[in-house]
Steps between C-alpha positions, in 0.01 A plus 500: 500500500606861451693690765237741625567872464391538863751283692277470806267280294761234425610486866139429596435263206794270562392435858135474395564228242741314727238493777241369254737229379565376852130497580397294197815290471638644178865589445508848354784690338458859384734656244467876465615615156550851359186585305705550181616138517169328578373465138832348387508266796141395445557440127807290572325280753189455287712403199699255708181367665676515833512760776274674748149373564371857535628809316397859568552808286368857497388520135275268296644160413231418247758395243562187710138387491570175311754398766310570824212348691152650491445692824118511461448275804698740722317806366162333541580408860620853571180647347295263714678613818545873438268617222582589142856575394581850380439515125843657447664195656274255318578652162871478584490126567220351289485420130136510383588321177618186681300564819820438694645681798866488397595675827360568843479869587430576868631858500609800299673838530385833346728714285456866600720794418767578763626858512728723708269769635778752562588495131145531374426784743760706318300480178162571662379141525534397866256212454689365199367444148143390435538442127763404247493862381574609858789256512655636181459861604610458861784251449643706215502813717658313793777374274551849358524656848691230687639253250304217667326287234178304498528121539276313256704199389558397140699185555429124475376450854177471702446861607555634148248246374241616752560870424468432127156346549374780725600758241362297211160439662463860613532612139245240390738241354550133595693191394179309435128574501239332719478218245875431514568644155827694460415871520835669560524689170263791556497878503472480881818290528690734269386798710624325816838432337524863388426609856767271649756624249429859607509409871839331456649793309371767736500332840714184508856377443642199315539310828142378460609275213714283727294483817416184695194466729683664793637797306201731521464434874863586553477814286197634687656441840832654392326813372591412141140466381207725568233243407485125439229241433540238768348343807547634853826306553735791417326706768514217753874462434550872556296487818744251644819664376434876489178614658532854362499366144219257580285784627561686172368217283129515414273318259243556227264247341506417127563809289218623281557485125287600202289185533539348846686495831630145541810329633613141477525311826858539624514146632258218433579195709544198275535164675537212255537125554696344211371170360818329619431591865520200735316672784219679320236426767718643778578806285132571445419446867773746596356762265163485674674528837700796375187669367312444825775692672497796260456757779854406605618517137366857463626607841855357470532629142421843650185543287685397180297180436121549479255208509332340200221404743423831676290337773817345636645835615211703648751721680663617174322834468578577861870432439496717187340787693737462793820330386631258769857557375522871572406687180497876526225603459342183637251481213759527223383169353126565525486562123558124450153419632356537151808381310307214337297758308807641323698177456487244220654168407778513243273353230243780533238517356531124452649227724866436579526216253827323403560744209468794738740327738758449225459856373563621854799279568665582166461873575337596173340819634806652672695426183233678292501809718879492538581481130288806430641692797857429387418614150571154358154485343211734442199447729311347207783263413558403866133410532505305174804303617323422829192387310705260292656344812171477687313347207759222476462429869118498486493287184721238668285474812174518305610209285537299821147585614614716793390842367151589385393653171 
């Protein structure tokens, strides 16, 4: 499983799973892996048909559907115990074409905008940007006045992928439509690429082309970015290392664009059981035990992990209004109470099917935006290139009966 961005979670989790193993008589070993390395590790084990009985990642693993067990029985039991699963989590783990739950998704993490209030106060926006136009105007002025750039990534990594989708959707574009037909080549997508090219030229630096998932967090904390799209983990890190910086970090929900105000989930928990697993029943039983204890997951992740079954954590809104970990002001996270309304699965407006998973994991969208921003292709050509790549991916998975249309 990934090494959590909030270390307190893993300290709690390792003891939690060990205690469960002793209680039920199962020997358990947990390997925490850097999130960048999880997809490669998972692919290697699945190809070799040997490895961990249970694999967890923070982005959809739909491309492994043919090689994993159906988790429908676990989801059905969870729904029976705790009500209906959040639709966002369902769409991120279920393929309607095969009627298979290729993953089990007990939790998720929103992807708000994180900004340094002291910087935005200087340009007359103490509450940060509310729209993509605000971001361009404010971030450009901050860079002009202070030299500090904006931090929207354009590299082949998770956070850049999420930012690309938020921008694309807000302009009315998408990778696929609701019927799983490729829809990337549109006037809306070209407008989004034109916007990103301008934002890069006026408010960013070339560092964003080589970022990894931790880079934007580090830049915000170090005062080298005025705004990033991320979870709350950068702020939590700052709260534990430099309280003054932590108190200067604030949040905004999804930025408003010409057509919508949407953000991709920052993290979508993906627990898969490969077909080679020798202890599949124990793995599934553990997942239900883990889900039943989601109040502890949310608490020890310091409000990072939110439940896919909201009834499990009735105290969540109280925690968001009065942060138990010392936020200043105490209600800094209260905006997350309606985060489901401005969050979408990465396949929006369709499901996170295997073609969407492969498109995500091969970083087609950051490449599209990045090529135009670098001047390596016009916005129209960058979009056409992305369309060609995406169509090949969709055609492959559709020929295997795993994508609709």
